[in-house]
C-alpha positions as CSV (number, residue, x, y, z in Angstrom):
1,M,110.0,206.4,-53.6
2,M,111.9,204.2,-51.2
3,R,111.2,202.8,-47.7
4,L,114.2,202.1,-45.5
5,A,114.6,199.6,-42.7
6,V,117.4,200.2,-40.2
7,I,118.4,197.1,-38.2
8,S,120.7,198.0,-35.3
9,H,121.8,196.9,-31.8
10,K,121.4,200.4,-30.5
11,L,119.5,200.3,-27.2
12,C,116.4,202.6,-27.0
13,W,114.0,203.5,-24.1
14,P,110.4,204.6,-24.2
15,S,109.6,208.2,-23.6
16,V,106.4,210.3,-23.8
17,D,108.6,213.3,-24.7
18,S,109.6,211.9,-28.1
19,S,107.5,212.0,-31.2
20,T,108.3,208.4,-32.0
21,G,107.9,207.4,-28.3
22,Y,111.5,206.4,-27.9
23,V,114.9,208.0,-26.9
24,T,118.5,206.8,-27.0
25,D,121.9,208.2,-26.3
26,G,125.0,209.4,-28.2
27,G,125.0,210.7,-31.8
28,F,122.9,207.8,-33.1
29,P,119.5,209.6,-33.1
30,L,120.9,212.6,-34.9
31,Q,122.4,210.4,-37.6
32,M,119.1,208.5,-38.0
33,E,117.3,211.8,-38.4
34,A,119.7,212.8,-41.2
35,I,119.4,209.4,-42.9
36,A,115.6,209.6,-42.8
37,E,115.8,212.7,-44.9
38,L,116.9,210.5,-47.8
39,F,113.9,208.2,-47.8
40,E,110.1,208.3,-48.0
41,S,109.8,206.5,-44.7
42,T,112.2,204.8,-42.3
43,E,111.6,202.0,-39.8
44,L,114.1,201.7,-37.0
45,V,114.2,198.2,-35.7
46,V,116.1,198.2,-32.4
47,P,116.2,196.5,-29.0
48,C,114.2,198.5,-26.5
49,E,114.1,198.3,-22.7
50,P,110.6,198.4,-21.2
51,A,111.7,201.0,-18.5
52,A,112.7,204.5,-19.4
53,G,116.5,205.3,-19.5
54,S,118.0,207.7,-17.0
55,G,119.8,210.8,-18.3
56,G,122.0,211.5,-21.3
57,T,119.3,210.6,-23.9
58,S,117.9,212.4,-26.9
59,P,114.6,211.8,-28.8
60,V,114.6,209.4,-31.7
61,R,112.9,211.3,-34.5
62,G,113.0,211.9,-38.2
63,R,111.0,212.4,-41.3
64,N,108.3,209.6,-41.4
65,L,110.4,207.6,-39.0
66,R,109.0,205.0,-36.7
67,V,110.5,202.6,-34.1
68,E,109.8,198.9,-34.1
69,P,110.9,197.5,-30.7
70,L,112.8,194.3,-30.2
71,T,113.5,192.6,-26.9
72,V,117.0,193.1,-25.5
73,P,119.7,190.4,-25.9
74,R,121.0,189.3,-22.5
75,G,124.4,188.6,-21.1
76,T,127.9,189.2,-22.4
77,G,130.5,187.1,-24.1
78,I,129.6,183.4,-24.6
79,R,126.4,183.9,-22.6
80,R,125.2,186.5,-25.0
81,K,126.1,184.2,-28.0
82,I,124.1,181.4,-26.4
83,D,121.1,183.6,-25.6
84,M,121.1,184.9,-29.2
85,L,119.6,181.6,-30.4
86,R,116.6,182.2,-28.1
87,W,116.6,185.9,-29.0
88,V,116.5,185.2,-32.8
89,A,113.6,182.8,-32.3
90,V,111.6,185.5,-30.6
91,N,112.7,188.5,-32.7
92,G,113.7,187.0,-36.0
93,P,110.2,187.2,-37.5
94,T,110.0,190.9,-36.7
95,I,113.3,191.6,-38.4
96,W,112.5,189.4,-41.3
97,R,109.2,191.2,-41.8
98,A,110.8,194.7,-41.7
99,V,113.5,193.7,-44.2
100,R,111.0,192.0,-46.5
101,N,108.7,195.0,-46.6
102,A,111.5,197.6,-47.1
103,D,112.9,198.7,-50.4
104,A,116.3,199.2,-48.8
105,V,118.1,198.1,-45.6
106,H,120.8,199.8,-43.5
107,T,122.7,197.9,-40.8
108,P,125.4,199.5,-38.6
109,I,128.0,197.0,-37.4
110,P,129.8,195.7,-35.4
111,G,126.8,194.3,-33.6
112,D,125.0,191.0,-33.6
113,V,121.6,192.5,-34.3
114,G,122.9,194.4,-37.3
115,T,124.6,191.2,-38.6
116,I,121.2,189.4,-38.5
117,G,119.7,192.3,-40.5
118,M,122.5,192.2,-43.0
119,I,122.1,188.4,-43.5
120,F,118.3,188.8,-44.0
121,A,118.9,191.6,-46.5
122,L,121.3,189.5,-48.5
123,V,119.0,186.5,-48.5
124,L,116.1,188.6,-49.7
125,R,118.3,190.4,-52.2
126,K,117.4,193.8,-50.9
127,R,119.4,197.0,-51.6
128,L,121.7,197.2,-48.7
129,F,124.1,199.6,-47.1
130,V,126.3,198.6,-44.2
131,R,128.2,201.1,-42.1
132,H,131.2,199.7,-40.1
133,C,131.5,201.9,-37.0
134,G,134.4,200.3,-35.3
135,N,138.2,200.5,-36.0
136,W,138.3,199.1,-39.6
137,L,142.1,199.2,-39.8
138,S,142.8,197.2,-36.6
139,P,140.3,194.4,-36.0
140,R,141.2,192.7,-32.7
141,T,138.8,189.8,-32.4
142,V,137.6,186.9,-34.6
143,A,134.2,188.6,-34.9
144,E,135.7,191.9,-35.9
145,R,137.8,190.2,-38.6
146,A,134.7,188.3,-39.8
147,W,132.7,191.5,-40.1
148,K,135.5,193.1,-42.1
149,R,135.8,190.0,-44.4
150,S,132.1,189.9,-45.0
151,M,132.0,193.5,-46.1
152,E,134.9,193.0,-48.4
153,R,133.2,189.9,-49.8
154,F,129.8,191.5,-50.6
155,A,130.7,195.1,-51.5
156,G,129.6,196.0,-54.9
157,G,126.4,196.0,-57.0
158,R,123.5,196.8,-54.8
159,N,125.6,196.3,-51.6
160,L,127.2,199.6,-50.5
161,M,129.8,199.0,-47.8
162,L,131.1,202.0,-45.8
163,A,134.0,201.9,-43.3
164,T,134.1,204.6,-40.7
165,G,137.5,206.3,-40.7
166,G,139.7,207.9,-43.3
167,A,143.1,207.5,-44.9
168,A,144.9,208.3,-48.1
169,E,144.5,204.7,-49.2
170,P,141.1,203.0,-49.8
171,P,139.8,200.8,-46.9
172,S,140.3,197.5,-48.6
173,R,142.9,196.1,-51.0
174,R,140.7,193.0,-51.5
175,N,137.7,195.0,-52.7
176,P,138.1,198.7,-53.8
177,K,134.4,199.2,-53.7
178,V,134.5,199.5,-49.9
179,Q,134.5,203.2,-49.2
180,W,135.6,205.4,-46.3
181,I,133.0,207.5,-44.5
182,F,133.5,209.9,-41.6
183,S,131.2,210.1,-38.5
184,T,129.6,213.2,-37.1
185,S,126.5,214.4,-35.2
186,L,126.8,218.1,-35.8
187,R,124.7,220.2,-38.1
188,G,126.5,222.8,-40.2
189,E,124.9,225.7,-38.4
190,Q,126.1,224.4,-35.1
191,I,129.7,224.6,-36.4
192,L,129.5,227.9,-38.3
193,N,128.0,229.8,-35.4
194,N,131.1,229.1,-33.2
195,V,133.9,231.6,-33.0
196,P,137.6,231.0,-32.2
197,R,138.5,230.7,-28.5
198,K,141.0,232.6,-26.4
199,L,143.0,231.5,-23.5
200,P,141.8,232.8,-20.1
201,R,143.5,235.9,-18.7
202,D,143.0,234.7,-15.1
203,G,145.2,231.6,-15.5
204,K,142.2,229.2,-14.9
205,L,142.9,226.7,-17.6
206,R,140.0,224.3,-18.1
207,L,140.7,220.9,-19.6
208,I,138.1,218.4,-20.7
209,I,137.8,214.8,-21.8
210,A,134.5,213.2,-23.0
211,C,134.2,209.5,-23.7
212,R,133.1,206.2,-22.2
213,Q,135.1,205.8,-19.0
214,E,136.7,202.5,-19.9
215,E,140.2,201.0,-20.3
216,R,142.6,202.7,-22.7
217,K,140.3,205.7,-23.4
218,G,142.9,208.0,-21.7
219,T,141.1,209.6,-18.8
220,D,143.6,208.1,-16.3
221,V,146.4,209.6,-18.3
222,V,144.9,213.1,-18.1
223,I,144.3,212.7,-14.3
224,D,147.9,211.5,-13.8
225,A,149.2,214.6,-15.8
226,L,147.3,217.1,-13.6
227,P,150.1,217.4,-10.9
228,L,152.6,218.1,-13.7
229,I,150.4,220.6,-15.4
230,A,149.6,222.4,-12.1
231,E,153.3,223.2,-11.7
232,T,152.9,225.7,-14.6
233,N,149.1,226.3,-14.6
234,A,148.2,226.6,-10.9
235,G,144.5,227.2,-11.7
236,V,144.1,224.1,-14.0
237,T,140.9,222.1,-13.7
238,L,139.5,219.1,-15.6
239,D,136.0,218.1,-16.6
240,V,135.4,214.4,-17.1
241,V,132.3,213.7,-19.2
242,G,130.8,210.3,-19.7
243,G,129.8,207.3,-17.7
244,G,131.4,203.8,-17.6
245,S,132.7,201.0,-15.4
246,L,135.9,202.9,-14.4
247,L,134.2,206.1,-13.2
248,E,134.5,205.3,-9.5
249,S,138.1,204.1,-9.7
250,L,139.0,207.3,-11.6
251,R,137.5,209.4,-8.7
252,E,139.7,207.4,-6.3
253,R,142.7,207.9,-8.5
254,A,142.2,211.7,-8.6
255,D,141.8,211.8,-4.8
256,K,144.9,209.7,-4.3
257,L,147.0,212.0,-6.4
258,G,145.7,215.0,-4.5
259,V,143.9,216.5,-7.5
260,G,140.4,215.5,-6.6
261,G,139.4,219.1,-6.0
262,R,140.5,220.0,-9.6
263,V,138.3,217.3,-11.3
264,V,134.6,217.4,-11.9
265,F,133.1,214.0,-12.9
266,H,129.9,214.8,-14.8
267,G,128.9,211.2,-15.6
268,K,126.6,210.5,-18.5
269,V,124.9,213.6,-19.8
270,E,122.7,214.7,-22.7
271,Q,124.3,215.6,-26.0
272,A,123.4,219.3,-25.6
273,E,125.2,219.3,-22.2
274,V,128.3,217.8,-23.7
275,V,128.4,220.6,-26.2
276,R,127.8,223.2,-23.5
277,L,130.7,221.8,-21.4
278,L,133.0,221.8,-24.4
279,K,132.3,225.5,-25.0
280,T,133.3,226.3,-21.4
281,A,136.7,224.5,-21.7
282,H,140.0,225.6,-23.3
283,L,141.7,222.3,-24.4
284,F,140.3,218.9,-25.3
285,C,142.6,216.0,-24.1
286,Y,142.2,212.6,-25.6
287,P,145.3,210.4,-25.1
288,T,143.5,207.3,-26.2
289,S,145.1,203.9,-27.0
290,A,141.7,202.2,-27.6
291,S,140.4,200.8,-30.8
292,E,138.9,203.9,-32.3
293,G,136.9,204.3,-35.5
294,F,136.0,207.9,-36.0
295,P,135.4,209.5,-32.5
296,K,132.6,212.0,-33.0
297,V,133.4,213.8,-29.8
298,V,136.8,215.0,-31.2
299,L,134.8,216.7,-34.0
300,E,132.5,218.2,-31.4
301,A,135.5,219.6,-29.6
302,L,137.0,221.0,-32.8
303,A,133.7,222.6,-33.7
304,S,133.6,224.3,-30.3
305,G,137.0,225.8,-31.2
306,L,139.0,223.6,-28.8
307,P,142.5,222.6,-29.8
308,V,142.8,218.8,-29.4
309,I,145.7,216.9,-27.9
310,T,145.5,213.3,-28.8
311,T,147.4,210.2,-30.0
312,R,148.3,208.7,-33.4
313,V,145.3,206.4,-33.4
314,S,143.0,205.7,-36.3
315,V,141.8,208.8,-38.1
316,L,143.0,211.3,-35.4
317,P,146.2,212.3,-37.2
318,R,144.2,213.1,-40.3
319,L,141.8,215.3,-38.3
320,L,144.7,217.3,-36.8
321,E,146.8,217.7,-39.9
322,S,145.5,221.3,-40.5
323,G,147.2,222.4,-37.2
324,C,144.2,222.3,-34.9
325,G,146.0,220.6,-32.0
326,K,148.9,218.4,-31.2
327,L,149.6,214.7,-31.7
328,L,151.5,212.8,-29.0
329,N,154.1,210.3,-30.0
330,E,153.4,208.6,-26.6
331,G,150.2,208.8,-24.7
332,T,152.0,209.4,-21.3
333,P,151.2,211.9,-18.6
334,A,154.5,213.6,-19.1
335,A,154.0,214.0,-22.9
336,L,150.4,215.2,-22.4
337,A,151.5,217.8,-19.7
338,E,154.3,219.0,-22.0
339,A,151.9,219.6,-24.9
340,I,149.3,221.3,-22.7
341,N,152.0,223.7,-21.3
342,E,153.3,224.4,-24.8
343,I,149.9,225.4,-26.2
344,S,148.6,227.2,-23.1
345,G,151.9,229.2,-22.9
346,D,151.5,230.7,-26.4
347,R,148.4,232.8,-26.9
348,K,149.1,233.3,-30.6
349,L,149.5,229.6,-31.2
350,Y,146.4,228.8,-29.3
351,A,144.3,231.3,-31.3
352,Q,145.4,229.9,-34.6
353,M,144.8,226.3,-33.5
354,S,141.3,227.3,-32.4
355,K,140.6,229.0,-35.7
356,N,141.9,225.9,-37.6
357,A,139.7,223.6,-35.3
358,I,136.4,225.2,-36.4
359,A,137.5,225.2,-40.1
360,T,138.3,221.5,-39.9
361,A,135.0,220.6,-38.2
362,G,133.2,222.5,-40.9
363,Q,134.3,219.8,-43.4
364,Y,132.5,217.1,-41.4
365,S,128.9,218.4,-41.0
366,L,125.9,216.1,-40.7
367,E,124.5,217.5,-43.9
368,K,127.8,216.6,-45.7
369,W,127.6,213.1,-44.1
370,R,124.0,212.7,-45.3
371,D,124.8,213.9,-48.8
372,F,127.8,211.7,-49.1
373,I,125.7,208.7,-48.2
374,G,122.9,209.9,-50.6
375,D,125.4,210.2,-53.5
376,A,126.9,206.8,-52.8
377,L,123.5,205.2,-52.7
378,R,122.3,206.8,-55.9
379,E,125.4,205.5,-57.7
380,S,125.3,202.1,-56.1
381,W,121.6,201.5,-56.5
382,N,121.0,203.2,-59.8
383,V,118.5,205.6,-58.5
384,D,118.3,209.4,-58.9
385,S,117.4,212.2,-56.5
386,L,115.9,214.8,-58.8
387,E,112.8,215.3,-56.7
388,R,113.4,217.6,-53.7
389,N,110.9,218.2,-50.9
390,G,112.1,221.2,-49.0
391,R,115.4,220.2,-47.5
392,N,114.6,216.5,-47.9
393,L,116.0,214.3,-50.7
394,V,113.4,211.8,-51.9
395,Y,114.5,208.9,-54.0
396,R,112.7,208.0,-57.2
397,E,113.6,204.9,-59.2
398,S,115.5,205.6,-62.4
399,L,113.6,204.6,-65.5
């Protein structure tokens, strides 16, 4: 039997509606629930705000999972780095104790909190698996390059290093023991229950983009393309899902272009609402030029039967190679509008893309993600998983 400690920077909030007493946002709670199925017990050590978060959150839960709260690091940039000295003095003993008492440690990075957990695990010689959740192939900062180098340095033996993404070549030439892993938050039944989509008969084409509304994510490109798309699709509308620092400027941009009435800004919403909105749309637009790892929302769109129009960034070309959308050579409004008009003007092409989208998403279920991790851990840590408790894998030390 094995006890796991997860050390992460993921911010959580208290909630009486959660079995653990905490909630968080994004796909993180679903992934933690899946990982908890591999262990006897899981302790999630994360920064927690004292006040409840507002909207867009899901309960943190899982088999024998509990949350150990840390205080929240403050500031950004150099101020955060300076504050981390104080933060470690306050929270370091809690992290050290969690790592010391665990049989195994998991640290998602990039992130300063996960880095501290990784260092403690290495010092205490604990079984460790690290999951790099950023863009492995294109590190842009000194810190990102340092995280990548450290994973390449320590991969092997009882240290399992997983890079989020995917390619024909292994993640690292320096150390072939670093492995690719995809990212998802969808259970298999959520994917298999979906059916291929059809284009609307009334001409009311509904586009959607879901992401953090920040620089280079592509929402501005989609908004700029709307006047061009409307020339062919007079009833076109756009749903913009997700909060971020650019939300208000994007509203102003839409109004300035005269398409404000075509755009609905939903802001930050719960995961279930994201899925619902995807199922009401016809095309997922994601002309990103940001540093992407493995954007889960693209999988969620594919699972909903939406053809995806995106750029040649990170793993996105690999996801669309089965013909479930269209890759843009340039993430420009004109290129996006041309692709949308091409797909929306061919009902047979759209139907085939929608069918291919669901089939592609089926290869990336949360169960397959969990089992991939389980198999990799079993091999790396020399443990077996012969005992099965219902749907839960429970590790037993090999003799």
